[in-house]
C-alpha positions in Angstrom: 6.7 -119.3 64.0 8.4 -117.4 61.1 10.2 -119.0 58.2 12.3 -115.9 57.4 13.5 -115.8 61.0 14.2 -119.6 61.1 16.5 -119.4 58.0 18.4 -116.4 59.3 18.8 -118.1 62.7 20.2 -121.2 61.1 22.8 -119.3 59.1 24.0 -117.4 62.2 24.3 -120.5 64.4 26.0 -122.4 61.5 28.6 -119.6 61.0 29.2 -119.3 64.7 30.0 -123.0 64.8 32.0 -123.1 61.6 34.2 -120.1 62.4 34.5 -120.7 66.1 33.3 -117.2 66.9 32.0 -118.0 70.4 29.1 -115.6 70.1 26.6 -115.3 73.0 22.9 -116.0 72.4 22.1 -112.3 72.5 24.9 -111.7 69.9 23.6 -114.5 67.7 20.1 -113.0 67.9 21.5 -109.6 66.9 23.2 -110.8 63.8 20.4 -113.1 62.8 18.1 -110.1 63.1 20.2 -108.2 60.7 20.1 -111.1 58.2 16.3 -111.3 58.5 16.1 -107.6 57.8 18.0 -108.1 54.5 15.6 -110.8 53.3 12.2 -109.6 54.6 12.6 -105.8 54.8 12.9 -105.3 58.6 14.4 -106.8 61.7 12.3 -108.7 64.0 14.2 -110.1 66.9 11.3 -112.1 68.3 11.3 -114.4 65.3 15.1 -115.2 65.3 15.2 -115.3 69.1 12.6 -118.1 69.2 14.3 -120.0 66.5 17.7 -119.8 68.2 16.6 -120.4 71.8 13.5 -122.5 71.4 10.7 -122.5 74.0 8.8 -119.3 74.5 11.0 -116.2 74.3 10.6 -112.6 75.4 13.1 -110.3 73.6 13.8 -106.6 73.9 15.9 -104.7 71.5 16.0 -102.2 68.6 18.3 -100.9 65.8 20.7 -99.3 68.4 20.4 -101.5 71.5 21.6 -105.1 71.3 18.7 -107.5 72.1 18.2 -109.1 75.5 16.2 -112.4 75.5 14.6 -114.4 78.2 13.5 -118.0 77.5 10.7 -119.9 79.2 10.2 -123.7 79.0 6.7 -124.6 77.7 4.3 -126.6 79.9 4.9 -130.3 79.4 1.3 -131.0 78.2 1.2 -128.2 75.6 0.7 -129.4 72.0 0.7 -127.3 68.8 -1.6 -127.8 65.8 -0.6 -126.2 62.6 -3.0 -126.0 59.6 -1.8 -124.5 56.3 -4.4 -123.5 53.7 -3.4 -123.8 50.0 -3.7 -120.2 48.8 -1.8 -118.0 46.4 0.6 -115.5 48.0 3.2 -113.0 46.8 6.8 -114.2 46.4 8.1 -112.0 49.2 5.4 -113.2 51.5 6.8 -111.9 54.8 7.5 -108.4 53.4 4.0 -108.3 51.9 2.4 -109.4 55.2 4.2 -106.7 57.1 3.1 -104.1 54.5 -0.5 -104.8 55.6 0.0 -103.5 59.1 -1.3 -100.1 60.1 1.2 -97.3 60.6 -0.5 -96.2 63.8 -2.9 -97.8 66.3 -5.2 -96.3 68.9 -4.2 -96.2 72.6 -7.1 -98.6 73.3 -5.7 -101.2 71.0 -2.2 -100.7 72.3 -3.3 -101.3 75.9 -5.3 -104.4 74.9 -2.3 -105.9 73.1 0.1 -105.2 75.9 -2.4 -106.7 78.4 -2.8 -109.9 76.3 1.0 -110.2 75.8 1.4 -109.9 79.5 -1.1 -112.7 80.0 0.9 -115.0 77.7 4.1 -114.3 79.6 2.4 -115.0 82.9 0.9 -118.2 81.4 4.3 -119.5 80.4 5.9 -118.5 83.7 3.1 -120.3 85.6 2.9 -123.2 83.2 -0.8 -122.4 82.7 -1.9 -123.3 79.2 -5.4 -121.8 79.6 -3.9 -118.5 80.6 -1.5 -118.7 77.6 -4.5 -119.2 75.3 -6.4 -116.2 76.8 -3.4 -114.0 75.9 -3.5 -115.2 72.2 -5.8 -112.4 71.1 -4.2 -109.8 68.9 -6.2 -106.6 68.2 -3.8 -105.2 65.6 -1.6 -107.5 63.5 -4.1 -110.4 63.2 -6.9 -108.1 62.2 -4.9 -106.7 59.4 -3.5 -110.0 58.1 -6.5 -112.3 58.4 -7.7 -111.2 54.9 -4.8 -113.4 53.6 -6.5 -116.5 55.1 -9.9 -117.5 53.7 -12.2 -118.6 56.5 -9.9 -117.4 59.2 -12.7 -116.6 61.8 -14.5 -119.8 61.1 -11.3 -122.0 61.4 -10.5 -120.2 64.7 -14.0 -120.8 66.0 -14.0 -124.5 65.1 -10.6 -125.0 66.7 -11.7 -123.4 70.0 -14.9 -125.5 69.9 -12.8 -128.7 69.4 -10.8 -127.9 72.6 -8.0 -125.5 71.6 -7.0 -123.0 74.3 -5.8 -120.4 71.8 -5.5 -119.8 68.1 -3.4 -117.4 66.1 -1.7 -116.8 62.7 1.6 -118.6 62.5 4.4 -116.2 61.6 3.4 -114.1 58.5 0.7 -116.7 57.6 -1.1 -118.3 55.9 -0.7 -121.1 58.4 -2.8 -121.0 61.5 -1.6 -122.3 64.9 -3.6 -123.6 67.8 -2.4 -124.6 71.2 -3.9 -127.6 73.0 -3.6 -128.9 76.6 -3.1 -132.7 75.9 -4.5 -133.4 79.4 -7.8 -131.8 78.5 -8.3 -132.2 74.7 -7.0 -134.3 71.8 -4.7 -132.3 69.5 -5.6 -134.5 66.5 -9.3 -133.6 66.8 -8.4 -129.9 67.0 -6.4 -130.2 63.8 -9.1 -132.2 62.1 -11.6 -129.5 63.0 -9.3 -126.8 61.6 -8.8 -128.6 58.3 -12.5 -129.4 58.1 -13.4 -125.7 58.6 -11.0 -124.8 55.7 -12.7 -127.4 53.6 -16.1 -125.9 54.4 -14.8 -122.6 53.0 -13.7 -124.4 49.8 -10.0 -124.3 50.7 -7.6 -127.3 50.7 -5.2 -127.5 53.6 -2.4 -129.6 55.1 -1.5 -129.9 58.8 0.3 -131.6 61.6 0.6 -131.8 65.4 3.9 -130.9 67.0 5.4 -129.3 70.1 7.4 -126.2 70.9 11.0 -126.8 69.7 14.1 -126.6 71.8 15.9 -124.2 69.4 18.7 -124.3 66.8 21.2 -127.1 67.2 24.3 -128.2 65.3 24.1 -131.6 63.6 27.6 -133.0 62.8 28.0 -135.8 60.3 30.3 -138.6 61.2 
């Protein structure tokens, strides 16, 4: 969930509608990716693809190749808890968060991340929330960025104890996101546990329970 990607996606979808361009989803993702690059320093098609298409999206593409995106509908009982700590961050937050990432990673970390990402895709394909949660373990990006979030490890632990299937940083942070199977646990209790854990670290927070969105849509006034 990335704010820079969401704003770029909204602009691309709006211009496509306003000018009657008839762009395909992959073309919209390409141009939205260029826009995000202008505001945050680099293109990330995964952010804009999710904002445009909704659901869970796997996207492939680079600076030369046009992106190709595949969308999966989320399991019906999947709920999302978002807890946002009140912390001081740089103005260009996304660009700063990306600057924290290592320039190279070990083969062992690369293999672990690819394996976890594959678990997540398999979980969405099989509508298995527990499997999705098992895949939400990042050995590279999260390790570098969690210093931005006071009490990250404690909040994550308390969310899992309260019934979350998986926890991660939302977008560039500092929000934390937990997924919950509503058939097994109560999302409100998970969110309460996350906010309480922030409080124990001396950090104020806000939060809400939601679901995975259906993507960008055009709202026309009458």
